[in-house]
PLY file of the C-alpha trace (Angstrom):
ply
format ascii 1.0
element vertex 143
property float x
property float y
property float z
element edge 142
property int vertex1
property int vertex2
end_header
19.75 -14.36 -2.40
17.21 -12.20 -4.19
18.23 -8.80 -5.50
16.32 -5.73 -4.30
14.56 -5.53 -7.67
13.55 -9.21 -7.48
12.16 -8.60 -3.99
10.27 -5.56 -5.31
8.68 -7.54 -8.15
7.69 -10.29 -5.73
6.25 -7.91 -3.12
4.48 -5.86 -5.81
2.81 -8.99 -7.16
1.63 -9.84 -3.63
0.30 -6.30 -3.05
-1.53 -6.41 -6.39
-3.25 -9.68 -5.40
-3.82 -8.41 -1.86
-5.46 -5.21 -3.08
-7.70 -7.21 -5.41
-8.84 -9.39 -2.51
-9.20 -6.37 -0.20
-11.34 -4.62 -2.84
-13.67 -7.64 -3.02
-14.04 -7.63 0.77
-14.50 -3.84 0.89
-17.16 -4.03 -1.83
-19.10 -6.59 0.24
-18.79 -4.22 3.22
-20.49 -1.45 1.24
-17.52 0.49 -0.16
-18.33 2.35 -3.38
-15.69 5.10 -3.30
-12.48 3.06 -3.52
-10.21 6.12 -3.79
-11.51 7.29 -0.42
-11.16 3.78 1.02
-7.55 3.34 -0.13
-6.60 6.87 0.91
-7.86 6.03 4.41
-5.27 3.25 4.62
-2.51 5.44 3.24
-3.40 8.23 5.69
-2.98 5.83 8.59
0.31 4.37 7.40
1.80 7.60 6.00
0.92 10.01 8.82
-1.97 11.71 7.00
-0.69 11.52 3.42
-3.05 10.52 0.61
-1.99 8.62 -2.52
-1.64 11.98 -4.31
0.55 13.35 -1.50
2.77 10.26 -1.68
3.03 10.52 -5.48
3.99 14.21 -5.25
6.61 13.52 -2.57
8.07 10.74 -4.72
8.09 13.06 -7.77
5.87 10.79 -9.86
4.05 11.71 -13.04
0.26 11.96 -13.08
-1.36 8.51 -12.76
1.98 6.76 -12.18
1.36 3.94 -9.69
2.92 4.68 -6.30
3.21 0.95 -5.51
5.43 0.51 -8.60
7.74 3.14 -7.11
8.37 1.59 -3.70
11.24 -0.49 -2.41
10.65 -3.95 -0.96
10.47 -2.72 2.65
7.81 -0.12 1.85
5.86 -2.65 -0.21
6.00 -5.08 2.72
4.52 -2.48 5.07
1.71 -1.85 2.60
1.07 -5.56 2.13
0.77 -5.97 5.90
-1.69 -3.03 6.02
-3.70 -4.56 3.16
-3.89 -8.08 4.60
-4.67 -6.95 8.15
-7.39 -4.56 6.95
-9.08 -7.33 5.00
-8.98 -9.65 8.02
-10.37 -6.96 10.34
-13.23 -6.03 7.98
-14.23 -9.70 7.78
-13.74 -10.44 11.50
-15.73 -7.37 12.62
-18.37 -7.88 9.91
-18.01 -4.26 8.75
-21.12 -3.20 6.80
-20.65 0.46 5.80
-18.18 2.41 3.72
-17.54 4.78 6.62
-16.66 1.91 8.98
-14.50 0.26 6.29
-12.56 3.52 5.79
-12.15 3.98 9.54
-10.92 0.38 9.86
-8.42 0.85 7.04
-7.04 4.05 8.59
-6.83 2.44 12.03
-4.93 -0.57 10.68
-2.57 1.78 8.80
-1.83 3.56 12.09
-1.24 0.24 13.87
1.24 -0.86 11.19
2.96 2.53 11.43
3.21 2.16 15.22
4.68 -1.33 14.85
7.35 -0.02 12.45
8.21 2.74 14.92
8.36 0.35 17.89
10.62 -2.01 15.91
12.99 0.88 15.24
12.23 0.79 11.52
12.20 3.64 9.05
8.85 5.33 8.56
7.44 4.59 5.08
7.59 8.23 3.98
11.30 8.32 4.90
12.25 5.27 2.81
14.03 6.05 -0.45
12.14 5.92 -3.74
13.87 3.49 -6.11
15.60 5.13 -9.09
13.51 3.08 -11.53
9.87 2.10 -11.32
8.92 -1.54 -11.78
7.29 -0.55 -15.10
10.65 0.86 -16.30
12.45 -2.30 -15.19
9.91 -4.49 -17.01
10.45 -2.50 -20.24
14.22 -2.84 -19.91
13.93 -6.59 -19.27
11.78 -7.04 -22.39
14.36 -5.22 -24.53
17.06 -7.64 -23.39
0 1
1 2
2 3
3 4
4 5
5 6
6 7
7 8
8 9
9 10
10 11
11 12
12 13
13 14
14 15
15 16
16 17
17 18
18 19
19 20
20 21
21 22
22 23
23 24
24 25
25 26
26 27
27 28
28 29
29 30
30 31
31 32
32 33
33 34
34 35
35 36
36 37
37 38
38 39
39 40
40 41
41 42
42 43
43 44
44 45
45 46
46 47
47 48
48 49
49 50
50 51
51 52
52 53
53 54
54 55
55 56
56 57
57 58
58 59
59 60
60 61
61 62
62 63
63 64
64 65
65 66
66 67
67 68
68 69
69 70
70 71
71 72
72 73
73 74
74 75
75 76
76 77
77 78
78 79
79 80
80 81
81 82
82 83
83 84
84 85
85 86
86 87
87 88
88 89
89 90
90 91
91 92
92 93
93 94
94 95
95 96
96 97
97 98
98 99
99 100
100 101
101 102
102 103
103 104
104 105
105 106
106 107
107 108
108 109
109 110
110 111
111 112
112 113
113 114
114 115
115 116
116 117
117 118
118 119
119 120
120 121
121 122
122 123
123 124
124 125
125 126
126 127
127 128
128 129
129 130
130 131
131 132
132 133
133 134
134 135
135 136
136 137
137 138
138 139
139 140
140 141
141 142
């Protein structure tokens, strides 16, 4: 059995790779403003919240990565949003930044709806882990 922190590290690694791949696909689709593009996905999944809104709600410092401050369940929801958005952009041959942003937001909403229908906890209602993955990495290096 994996611990929650081990699951978090695993899921975070997958989201990092997923975002990299999504960014490559989005770039080919004409995305230049990646903050806008990623915020579109967050807005869909988090009921209108942007990355900054999520960071504020989680009580994070400026420029602290929100993905490093999510539990495994929340990371999984984001990974699903990321992978499905990339697939949809490719499948629909999206060619503009506007359409890519709209697709990302739509997929975020679909993932949110699936969580609700499954009786899951909405991402914004999931607890923020006490320690970020960056803090855990530092502690592990000291040991």
